Structure formats: C-alpha cells, structure tokens
C-alpha positions, -999 to +999 in steps of 0.1 A: -001-001-001+011+032-011+015+062+017-011+082-005-030+055-003-031+045+033-033+084+040-067+086+021-081+054+038-072+071+069-092+101+060-120+083+048-126+058+081-114+090+102-148+115+088-167+084+089-158+083+129-163+114+131-202+112+116-207+082+138-197+103+169-218+130+165-246+109+153-244+090+189-243+125+206-274+136+186-292+101+198-281+106+235-292+140+235-331+128+221-331+099+243-322+128+275-348+151+262-372+124+259-369+111+296-374+150+307-407+152+286-418+118+301-410+130+333-428+161+327-455+143+313-464+126+345-446+094+340-424+082+373-389+068+375-397+030+375-421+037+340-392+056+327-369+026+342-388+003+324-382+017+291-347+021+291-342-015+307-324+002+336-327+011+371-347+037+390-316+055+398-306+059+363-337+072+351-338+099+372-297+107+368-306+110+332-336+131+337-310+155+355-283+155+331-277+188+317-280+192+281-247+188+259-228+214+252-215+192+226-228+186+193 
C-alpha cells in the first residue's frame, strides 16, 4: 500500500468515525430530552426505567443530565 492510499483510507475512516460520533451525541441528546419529557408528562421513575431497561436511579440520573454542550 502506498502512502497516498494509506492516507486516503485514514481520512475516509476518520470522516466516518466523526459522523458516527456526532450521530451518537445527537441520539443521546434526543434520549435525554425524551426522558425529561416523559417525567414532565407525569411518568414516574419505574415507568421510565422500564422503557430504558435500566434502574430507577439511572432514569432519574438521565433526567437530571443537562443538555450537552457538544453537538
């Protein structure tokens, strides 16, 4: 493999990784917003935890997480 080809592959892989990381951050933000909305709509911790497949404590922790500054 030549240097140019290796650098081109590296650039493509890096761009794909950056896109995936941005998509993951956006998905987490949507999830946190949905958790807050569920609590605001009157759902309780066990309801939210059941959907998340997590503990009630984790549901409340997600609710308390501030929106991320990175996006």
